[in-house]
N, C-alpha and C positions, 0 to 999 in steps of 0.2 A: 534338302527337305522338298524342295520344290521340282528341283530337277530328277531328284526317284518318284516324284508322284506321274511326273510330263512319261516315263519309258513306257508305260504300258499302252499309252497312243500311239509310241513312236516304233514299237517294236511290233502295234499288232494294223499298221496301218497300213505299212508296206504288204502286213503279209497275206494278210486279206483277200484284196486286192486281186492278186497271184494267185488263187486257189477257186476262184468265180471264176475270173475273167483274164486266164493268161498271157490270152493276145492283147490286155490291155497296159496287162503287166509289164510285158516284155517287149511291149511298145516302146512304152516310156525309157527302160536306159541304150534303147535302141537308141532313139532320139539322140540321145545324150553322146555317143560314141562312144558306151561302155557297153562290157561282156552285162550276161544278167547278174553272174556271179561277184561279178564287186560291188552289186547290192548289196548283199548279204554280207562280205568282209566289213563293208561302209556302217553294218547295221551293228554284225559285232563287235567292234572296231571302239565304233562308239558306247554300248552297252559296255566291254571291258573297260572302255576312258573311263565313263562312269562309273562302273564299281571300284577301280584302283583308286580312281582319285575320290571313294566316298571312305577307299581306306586307308589311304595316305591319313584322308581330313581325322578318322579316328583316331590314326597313331599321333596325329601332331596333335589332339586334344587333349589325350594322354600321356604326351609327355606335359605337356603342357599344363596337365594338373599334379601332376606332381611335381614339377618345379615348383609351381604356386605353392602345392601344398607346406613343400620345404623349405622355400620362403617364410612360408608361413610359420612355420618350426623354427625359420633364423630368428624374426622377431618376435614372437613370444621368449624364447632363448635368450637374445641380448634384455627382455624386459623382467625378465628372472629373474638373471644377474646380475642385473641397479639393483633391483630389490634385495639381492642378498647383502650387495655391498652396502647399501642405509642399513637394512638391519644392521649389520656387521659396526659399523657407524655408532649406531646406537647403544651397543649394548658395550663399548669402548670407552665412548662418554660418559655411563654410568659407572665405571671403575672412578674413577675421580668424583662421583656425587660429594660424597662425603669428606674429603679432603683426607685424603688414610695417609697412616706414616709408609715406606718404604716396604718393610714389614709381611704390611695387611695387604698393601694395594699386590706384593707376590703369589699370596695365597689367592686374591680376587684373581688375577691373571690367569694363574694357572686353569683354574677353573675355567675361566673361557675358554682355553685354550682349549682344553676336552671337549668343552661343548660343539668345539668349530673346530673339524681337522685341515679344514681349507689355510689354517691362523700357524704358519713355524715359528715364530717368534713375537713376541710384545715387550715396549722396552721402554721405559717412563723417563723421559730427558729432561734438565732444565731450560732457561733459554739462550742459555751456548749451548747448547746441546750437546752437553754432556750428559752420560747415563747414571743415572739416580738406583732405579730398580731394572731388570730384569726377569721372563719368563721365557720358557722353550716347551714345545709339544710335548705329551709325553707320549706319542705317537714314532718318533722316529730319533735317533741321537743327533747332537746339536747343530745344528747348519754350519755356523760356519766357525766350527774345531779349526777345521785342516785350514781356513785360507786367513784368518779373522771377521772384525768386521770396519776395518776400515779401507776397506778396499771401496767400500758404498757411501763412504762421510761423502763425497761431492754431490752423488744422487737425494742423499735422505738432508742436504743443505739445502739444494735445489727446489725440492718437494714444500721443504718447510718454510724456504722463503713464498713461493707457490701460493702454500695453504694463508701465512697471513695475510699477503697480498689481495687474493678474491675472497679471502673469510670466510672460505671452505676446503674441511679434509682433501691435501691434494698426492696424485700417487709419483713416483721416479717409475724411471723406465725402467724396465728388466734387465735386470739379469744372470750372467748362467755360474753356478756355486756345485761346485767339483768336491766330492764326497770319495768318506778313504773308501770305501765298494770300486772305487773305479767309474762311478752314474754320476751323472749329476741332477740336479737340480736350474729350473728356469724361477727364479724368483722377484717379487714385485713391492716395493716398499710402500707402509701409506703413512704419511705423514700429518698427524692431526692435532692440531691448535691448545692449549688449555688454557681458558681468556676465564680470567678472576677478575667481576667491575672497570668493564675495558682494556685490561693489562693482559700480554700474554707471560704467563708464570713459565711455561714447558711447552711440552709437547710429548706424543704417543705416538709413537713410530711402530709401528703393526707391519710381519715382511707374510705376506701371503706365494703359497708356493701352488703356481699357475695349470700342474697339473691336479693337485689334489682343488682346485678350485671347481675344476673341470666336473671329476669325479663328483666333489659334493650336489653343484649343481645337475649334471644328466644322469650319474648310476644306476637313482631307480627307475629312470623309466626310458633308458637308452638302448633301441632297437640292435640288433643283431649286424644292418646295413647301414648299420649311421656312427660315422667318425663322428668326432668333433675337436677340432683345436682352435689357438690363440694363435696368427700369425702378425707379421709385419706386413705394414703397405707394398712389401716388396713381394709379398709371398712367401718369408721366411717364416718356416714353423718355428711356436716359442714352445708347445704345449699342445701334444695330439693323446684323446683322451678315445678308445676305440680300435679295431682292426681294420686293415683297408683288405679290401676282395677283390686282387686283381684281375682284368680280363672280363668283365661285366662292364655295363653302360653305367656310366658319375653324372651323378646330376650336384652339382652344387649349389649354394647360397653363401651367402658372405654380406657379415651386417657391423656396422662400425663402430667401435663403443670408445666414444668419446670421451674420456675420464680427465678429470682435471688434474696438468702440468702432463696426464700421456695418453697415448693413440693407440690400441692394437686393434685388428682386425678377428671379428669373430666365424668363424670356417664352420658350415655343418658341410658333408659329404655323404651323401648314399648310394649306394651300390645298386641297379636291377636291371632284370631283363629288358628285351625288348617289349614292349605292347603283344598284349596276348590279343587274338585274331576268332569271330565268334568261330565255334566249329564249323557253324553249316552259312555260311556267309547271304545266301538267298533268300533263305529263310526268315534270317535275322532280319533282314533289309524289309521283305514283305510283312513279317510277322508288324516291325517297324514302322511301316507306313499305314499296317491297318490299325495299330493303335493309334498310329499322329492322328488318322484321319475321325476315330470315333472322339478320342480327346480334342479335336477341336470342332464335331459337331456339338460334345457334349458341352463346351466352350462358349458356340454360337448360341445355344440353347440358354445357358445362364444366363450369358451378356442379355439376351434377350429378354428373359423373365429381369432381370435387373434395370435393361431399360424400358421395360411400359410399368414397373413400379417407380420408379425414377418420375418418368413422367406423370404418373397414376400421386404421386404424394406430390410433384410440381403443380400438377390443375388442384388436387384439393388446398398448398398451401396458394395460391394466386386469388383460389375460387377466399379463403379466409382472407385473406387480402383485403379485396376489392369487397369484403362484407364487413370489415372493421373501417374503412375507408367510407363506406358509403354513411355510415352509425355516429362519424363523425360528424359533430356541431362545428367544426375548426376549420377553414376551407383550407385547399393546398392547393402549390402551384409550381410546379416545374418548368424552368423556361430554360436551353440550352445556352451553349455560349456566346452564340451571336444574339441571345436575345427572348428567339421568337418563342410561343406556350407549346410547351411539349405534351404538358396533363393538368387536368384540374379533375377537381370531386367532386360530389353533389354539393356537398356545403358550400363549395364554392359560387356553382353555379346559379345556385338558390343564392347567396348572399349579393352577388352582383346584377340578378334577373337575367343570366344569358343562358345560351343551354352549350355544350359543351362545343359542339361544333361548329359554333362563331367564334370562341375562343380558340380553338388546336390551331395553332401554327399563326397565328398574327403576332406582329409584331409593335416596340412602340412607334406609334402613341398607343396605349390599348385603348380601347374601347368604355371603360370602366373608368378615367381618367375625369374628372372632369378639367374641363371648356380652359375657366379662365388660370386651371395650375398647370396645364401638358409643359409648360420651358422647366417649373419648378423639377417636374415627375424625370420630366428627358432629359435635366444635367439632373438628376440622382442615380439614375438608369444608365447612363452614361459609365457613370461611376462607378457603382456597382460590376459591370462587363467588364468593366477594366480589369477588376479582378481584387478589390478592394476588401473584406471582409466586413462585414456589416454587426453592427451592436448582438451580441447572443441575447443580450435581452431586449434588445429590437426597439422600435421607431415606432409611433402613432401617425397616421394621415389622412385622408377620407377619401374615402372613393365615390365614384356615383351609378345606384342602379341606373336598369335599361330606364325606365321610366322618369330617369333627373334627379330623383331624389340622392341629398348628399348622407349619407354615414361614418360617423369616426372609426377605424382600422388601427388592429398593432397587431405591426406585420414583423414577424422572426425571418433572418433569412441563413441559411447555411450550406454548403460549397454538397453540390451533386457529385460522390462517388463513387467510382465503377466497382464490379472485380478487379479489374488492372491495379487497380489504386487511382488511376487518372481521375481527373475532374473532368464532370461533362455539363455543368453548368450548375445553376442552384433550384433550392426547393425552397420555399416561401410557406410560412402557416400564416393564417390570417387568418383572426378576430374580431369579431365587432364586435365595436361596446355602445353602444347604444340602448340596451336596457344597462350596463355599467353607468353611463352616464345618468341616463332617467334614473337610478337606485341613487345617484351622489347629488342633483338637484333632490329626492324627495327628503333624503335626507339632511340635504343645506336649509331646506322647508322646515322642517321638523326643528335642526336648530336654532332659527332663528324664532318658532315658537316658543320652545325650550326659554329661550333665551326673555323674549316674552313674560314667558310665566316667572321664570327666575324674578323679573321687573317689580311683577304684580305682585310675588311675594315678600321682595324685600321692602315694597309698600306695608304690607299687612306687620311685616316685621317692626318693621318703627311705627306702626299705630299703636303696636301692644303695646312695645315699648314705653312711648311717649303715656298710654293710659297706666300703666306699670308705675312708671318711676314719674308721674307729676302726683300719681297721688296722696306721697306725705306732702311735696310743699304746699297743697290744694289743702289738704286737710287742714294743716299750720293754721292758712291764712282765714280758712273758716273760724278754727277757734278762736285767731286776735279777735276777728272782726264780729266773731261771737261777746268775747269781751272787752269790746267797743263798745259795742251799740249798749248791752247792759250799763256800762257807765256813764252815756249821753242818758239813757234813758232816765239813771239816777241824777242825772243832772240841771232834768226840768223839772225834780220836788227840789229840790235843793241844790245851791251853788256849792261847784267839785273843789276840795279843800287840795291843796299843794300834792300830795302826796297819790291824790287820785289822778288827777291830770298829769304827771308825772307816768302813772301807771301810764293812762292812755296815748301817752305820746309814745313811749317804748313798744304799744301795740300795734302803732301807726305805723313803726319803725320797724317791727319783725315781721309786720306785712310786705310792707315795701321790700322785705331782705327776702323775702320767701320768694316774692315776686319778680325777683331779680335770682330769686334762684331758682329755679323754674324754667325762665332764659336761655339761663344758663345750662338746662337737666335736656331742652331740646337743643341747641345748639352740638351736647357732646352725645347724644344720641342720634342725630342726625347722623354724625361725625362718624360712630362706632356703627350705624348700619351701613355707611358708604364705605368702609373699611379704607377711612383715610388714619392719617399717625395724630393719634391726637397731642395735645400743647402740651408738654410733660415740661412741670417744675423742680424744684428743690421747696420743699414744702418737712416742714417740724411734725414729727407725731401726734404732739399735742397740740397743736393749731387742729388737724385733723379733724380731732379728740372733740377740741370744746366746740368744733362748728355743728357737729352731731346733737351736741347734749343737750343745749334749748329743747328738740324735737324730740329727744328722749324723755328728759322732765316731764314733759306736759303726758308722753302715751302713761308712761312711770306712775305719775297721777293718779287716771282715770284707772287702773289694772290694779294701784296699792303694789306696788314693786319698788324695792330702794336698789336704789343703780353705786353699785361703787368701783369705783378707775381706779388702776395703777401705770399709770407713765411718771416715769421720768425726765426731768428736764432738760435731760445731759445726752439725751440718745441721741444721734447722726440724723441729719437730712435722708426723706429720702425724696428721690426720683419719682414724680407718677402726675395725673390726668385727676386736679384735686374734685375735682365737682363728683367725678366718675366713683374715685378710691369712698368721698363720702357717702354718696351711696349706698356704695358694699358693704360698708360700715356700720350703716342706718341701714340697712335690712335685715343685716345680721341681729343687733338688737332688738329691732319690731318682733322678727319670728324667738328671739330666746325669749323676751316679754308675755306674745301669745301663746308659746310650751308650758309656761308658768302655769297660764289662763283657764288651759282646757281643761274639761270634766276629765277624771280616771275611769278610766278602763277595768271593768271588774275583776282583771286579772293585777293592773299594776296596783304597785306599791301604795301606800296611804300617803296623802295628797299632804305636801312640807304646813308647816304649820306659817304663820305669817312673819314670825321673822327671817325663816327661812325662803319667803319669795325676795331674794335676793341677787342680782346678772349683775357675776364681775365681768369687768373688761380690764383687758391688761395689757400693756406694750413696752418689748422686749428686745434687746438685741440675741440676733443667732445664734451660738458659738460657733463658732470655727466656718463663719460665711458673712456675705458682704451682705447681708439682708437685715431688717427688722420685722417681727412677730406680731399681728394684732389678735388678741385672741378675745371671744364673747361666750360666757362658760355660764350655763341657764342651771336651774334645778325641776326643770320638767321632769315628763316621764320618760325622756328620752324616746330613741328610733331603735325602731322595732326589726329586724333583717330583711324582711321582703318590701318592706319604704328604705332601708338602706341601699340598696340595688339599684333603684331609680329614683332615686333624692334628688340627682341634679340631670333628670331629664325632663325635655323642654315639657311644657304645657302637664305637666304630671304636682298634684298635690293635695296635701291630705283637709284643706282647708276649705268650708264649704261653698266662699266667697273668693278664694284665690283664684291667680291665674299659671300658676304651675312656673312663670317669667325669672320672679327672682334668685333664688337658688342659681339657676341653670344662666345668669346674665352678669351675674356676683360671678362666678367661674371664669365666663369668659374674659373680662373686666381685669383679673388680676391675674387671669394667664395674657392675655396681650400685655401685660407688667413688667412678665415675663417671672412672675410669682405663682406662688400655687396656694391653693383651697381646701383642705379636707377637715374632717368630722371626726369625733372620738367619743368616747361614756364619758362620762364622769363619774365619779363614786362619791357616793353611795348614792347619788342618784343624779338627772340630766345628761346633759350633750355641751359640750367644747369645741365651736368652731373656732376651723386659725388659719388665719393667710397670710403670706409675706410680700413686703416691697421690696424690689433691690435700691441698696444706697445710692445717694446720689454721689457723683464722682468728684474729689474738690477740684477749684479752679474754673 
């Protein structure tokens, strides 16, 4: 194309001067010692040579195209032949899918032979290669009637041995089989092992006719100028399909058919005339060059538009990236493999207080490195430049602003990879952690304040517990003290007799006992609030009941309530903090008595008679468990659904003088002992509170 484009100036350049200035044109050949006509001969020779070269190139190009097309047809034919053989193997394998009998196999084999004309015979042989059943093609007389089948036995044995060794169907070498008609067939045996549970139970031998194989493969689309054949490696033809056309140019393409156990050559021959020339070569050349020039101009215009579009898109992408980088609050820093800074974004400049031109091109030590840590930073920088990857989660460091202030940063580094996949440096993302540190400090301060508030709340909780729990022993001390004062006032009028003196002494002992009990309550509440493990011991259930009965009796006499207890003495001991459990039991008993002393609501059932103002205290073993249950049953008005929903909520109470801590503390104490506190409705009237305690382990 380049030579033909240069043709017009080559022709016109010498001719134009000869017409306008013949003296100049004639003088140039004369100076070379050449006659004038020799120049024309030279020009014509160049043109003819150029045109001849173009014609020869066109001819060679057409020959190359014809040969390339034939090679492509040969490759496609080879692929189709392999696909045909593979499909036939699948069809043959299907014959033994359902473990056929020789009779049924022969029928199915005959059907396969009717569908595949390239197959001449099918044989089912046992593991010793003895024929079990066979079938011949219905389209030809039996192929082996004239010479028999024994001549091919050696080839079949070799093919079957190869198939068993390779684990794939194998082919035997082709051989010629004469027929009664005086002609013959070139055939090839296929041996397919029959394997069941990993053992070879027999073989399926198929006989291919090579001519039939070519006809089946090429008959529908064989051109008149094409002949296809199977040949050996030395060129000996084994089978041919198509008629040769002597006297014309022959193009040949060959493809090796390397089958397991057999190798053949698939050959395609095409007969063509010589390449055609254009009817008007010069017109065609000029038209072709003109069209080529227009096409080149069109391509140049299209390429220029694409280039402008690409430049515009690149400018948009760069502007978009620049806007993104400028809007980031994360500092970005790029360094090359020598450690020089090649890029910083505005966030990084704002972070360290330096301008971009002050940082670009600088090497270690960096201007934003703290003076006292430059040696450590230089060592870490050298390790990074040596190619060791930093952790992907990043590492913390300290930078120095231009004004000298220090601030913590989180640095995440990654290799900087170019479009060719080579590393050109390192890209770092730097996060200023100053705000995070201030937030952490504020959070720590708030946590300390919360802890102080929690301690104050604990002090308040202890005070509330003490005020609630000390009410009972202090009330008992007050009652015993009032009784003692009454006895002493009576003694001023007349001497006390023996029973009065005994009562006074008992009252003083009870005062001392309740004072001791108040001290134990203070210690237990103190340990309870501090969540310490209380001192627990094995205690008999009746001992707990006996300890609270004196105080319960005083309350019962004031309210006119009769207390009935049911506690077998042979119950096993329970493991508990005696003081705290006694307080739980006493709280439930007092609540039960007060529930029966409350005024009746208008919608409530009638108040119980005096005979029904009985409080039942029961203790018993819980069946199938390692626990003892304590129950307190009253005959009060019961608990409504609204009250039951928040009965154990701290500071919730239905009493005018109550604090709302009794039941909440009772449940907490019981649960700390590993038990449960619950309540239920009592029929026909009242409520039953029950709590459980675990048994003390023996030993």
